[in-house]
C-alpha positions in Angstrom: 21.0 -44.2 166.3 24.7 -44.5 166.5 26.9 -48.1 167.1 29.5 -48.2 169.9 31.6 -51.0 168.9 30.0 -52.6 171.7 26.5 -52.9 169.6 28.5 -53.5 166.5 30.0 -56.2 167.0 26.7 -57.6 168.6 25.2 -57.1 165.1 28.6 -58.6 163.9 27.9 -61.9 166.1 24.2 -62.0 165.4 24.4 -61.8 161.8 26.9 -64.8 162.3 25.2 -66.7 164.1 21.7 -66.0 161.8 24.4 -67.2 158.4 25.3 -70.1 160.3 22.3 -71.7 161.0 20.4 -70.6 157.7 23.6 -72.4 156.4 23.1 -75.5 158.4 19.3 -75.8 157.9 18.8 -75.1 154.3 22.6 -77.4 153.5 24.6 -79.6 155.6 21.3 -80.6 156.9 19.1 -80.5 154.1 16.9 -83.6 153.3 18.2 -86.1 150.8 16.0 -88.1 150.3 14.5 -87.8 146.8 10.8 -87.4 146.2 8.4 -90.0 145.1 6.8 -89.4 141.8 3.9 -91.7 140.0 5.1 -93.6 137.4 5.3 -91.6 134.0 4.8 -94.8 131.6 2.9 -97.7 131.9 3.8 -100.8 132.9 2.8 -102.9 129.1 4.7 -99.7 127.4 7.9 -99.7 129.9 7.5 -104.3 129.0 7.4 -103.2 126.0 10.7 -100.8 125.2 12.2 -103.4 127.5 12.3 -105.7 124.9 13.1 -103.3 121.8 16.3 -102.8 124.4 17.1 -106.2 125.0 16.2 -107.5 121.2 19.3 -104.2 120.2 21.3 -105.6 123.2 21.4 -109.1 121.6 22.8 -107.7 118.6 25.9 -106.0 120.0 28.2 -109.4 120.1 27.2 -109.3 115.9 27.7 -105.6 115.5 31.7 -106.0 118.3 32.3 -109.5 115.6 32.2 -107.0 112.4 34.1 -104.1 113.8 36.8 -106.1 114.1 37.0 -107.8 111.3 36.4 -104.9 109.3 39.5 -103.8 111.6 41.3 -106.4 111.8 41.0 -105.9 107.1 41.6 -102.2 107.2 45.3 -102.9 109.2 46.2 -105.6 106.9 45.6 -102.7 104.0 47.1 -100.0 105.4 50.4 -102.3 106.4 50.5 -103.6 103.3 50.2 -99.8 101.9 53.2 -98.6 103.9 54.9 -102.0 102.9 54.3 -101.0 99.3 55.0 -96.9 99.2 58.9 -98.2 101.8 59.9 -100.9 98.8 58.8 -98.1 96.4 56.3 -99.6 94.6 53.1 -97.5 93.9 50.5 -99.1 95.1 48.0 -98.0 91.9 48.1 -99.9 88.5 50.4 -97.6 86.0 48.5 -95.6 83.7 48.4 -96.9 80.0 50.3 -94.4 77.8 47.9 -92.7 75.6 48.7 -93.1 71.5 49.2 -90.2 69.4 50.1 -87.9 72.5 53.5 -85.6 72.2 56.4 -86.7 72.9 58.0 -85.7 76.2 60.5 -83.5 74.8 58.0 -80.3 75.2 55.4 -81.1 72.9 57.0 -81.5 69.7 56.4 -84.6 67.3 
């Protein structure tokens, strides 16, 4: 069985039409409403979870205040450290020299 030019064009046309119909059916005109599912958690369990979440949410402003305070302290310490470095002051306290150690002349006493 050989295909002539008209039969080949008709087969391509039919295949294209079927492809367009399938695309329209399953992608463009698909039912997008979510399926109704049963609740996986009972109402009392959901209420207790909600109460726990509300308690956690109530602590957020306090945590934010602590975070702001810590951030402000860190900023002031960093600024102080930068100021000391620019002024040439070592931020660490000077080390006390040990008594009875070798002098700076190569370890001679």
